[in-house]
C-alpha positions, 0 to 999 in steps of 0.5 A: 831928601830923594824925591820918590820915582813917579808913575806917569800915564801919557795920553797922546798922538804919535802919528806925526812926523818924526821931528814933531814927535821926537821933542815930546817922546824924548822927554819920556825917554829921559824920565824912564832912563831916570827910573820913573815908570812911563806908560803911554797910551797912543796909536800901536802902529805909530812909528815912534812906538818901537823907539820908546819900547826900547827903554822899557816904556809900556805902550797901550794901543789906544787912541780916541776916535772922537772927543768922547770915546768910551773905549778910550775912557775905559782903557784910561780908567782901567790903567789908572785904577789898577796901577796908582799913577801919580800923573796923567799927562794928555796932550791934545784936543781928543786925549784930554776930554777923554782923560778928563772923564777917565780921571773923575774920582781917581787920585791922580794929577791931570795935566793938560798940554797947550800948543797954540795961542787963541781959540780958547774962550770962556763962552765956548762950551767945547773949551770945557772939554779940554783946557777949562775942564774942571778936572785939569789940575795944570796946563803945560804950555809950549811957549810963554805966549801961550801961557799968557793966553791960557792964564787969561781963560782959565778959572782955577789954578792960574799958577799951575799954568806954566811954560816948559819948552819942549826940549831940542838937541842939535843932533836930531837935526844934523842933515847935509844941505839940499843941493842948490843946483837941484833947485836951479839955485847958484852958490852966490844966490841969497836964498831965503825959505818959508815953509808952512802948511798954509792957512790965513794965520801964516801971513803968506800975503804979507811976505809976497807983498814984501817981495815988491820992496826986496832990492837984492837982485840975487835973493831967491825965495823958496816956498815949501809945503801945502796950500800955497795955491791961493797965492799963485797970483800974488807970486805972478804979480810980484816984481821978483816972480821969476825968483820965487819958487814954489816947491810944494811939500817936502820931506827934507825941510831941515836939509832946505833949512840948512842950504838956505841963507835965511828962514822967513816966518811971516805969521800974523797970528796963532803961533805957539813954538814954530818948529821951522824956526827950531829946525833953522836954528839947529842948522845955523840959519838965522830967522826973520820972524813976527812978533806973534806967538812964541817966535820972539821967544826963540829969536833974539833980535839982532843976535840970532835973527831979526823980529819985525812987527806983525803984518808989516810988509815993509818991515819984513822987506827991510829985514830981508834986504838987511840980511841978504846984503850981508851973508857974513852976518847971516852966517854969525847969527846962525851960529849964535842961533845954534848956541842959543837952541842948545843952551836955552832950549836943551832937552835936559832943561825940559826934563828937569822942569818937568820933574820939578813941576810934577812934584810941585803939583803932587806936593800942593 
């Protein structure tokens, strides 16, 4: 029997980098192409708004100023009551609580999105504004590690907490590699890159400790992003300090990934499904990652990269030495990573899983 066309109201923020917004927004563009009626409540001046409108998606310019925003609640509630939606899908710590209040007393399934592990506690009152809110009917998690974390905390509908990866497409990340000469690097150098907005969970100190045991003399480490300043002394004290290059915030991270031989993700906690690994995979660059969060769900150990124990500098150094000594292996792993991204994390798979989940909730 043919499934009914759905009416879906999305509450989200599109004020992020293009590659950050795209995997989410393209889900709803694909659903609109299939004939489902999509409305998105977001910032009216967000860059991606123009694209979603091209596919007949209605955009309501509204975004909450706080976790309980009367204007946003009224906007969501008015839209829900006047158009008989099947699904209301809220994506972050500001839109979820406002959508939850707006949905009270209305026959619509409220779905919340969860993108990180940790920080969700039953004893924390603020959790009941978002994921633990009793009005939430289901939770879509960015990775299985996030799903397991959420399932331990929710009080009801545990079977409605699911993993659906944000779909990807290789075409989204097609770029030319950054010119190595612009970074004073040679073609013969082995280049590893760590791109991060630094906070303690990113494990930068572990990575810099690992550089003390890197034996490959032509290995260079690029550090890209914000917040590396607290680690400058650690960089200076590394025996390979002259081959550690802090390049600050960059808008060409996919091009840097394409240029590098290895992408390194030394995180010690809190990762959902790191975009840097996805950008590396799409550009044929293998990754060295730790066992925390969703990173091991992206990387096949020994096939598309290497997985090392969390907070283990010696293991990180061994992995760097192993790949740095074999450029041919790096190329082979990188090509397999591209295939894995396309076959296991393709956007079509994500759209199908979303539809199946929506229909299951509505039928329950």
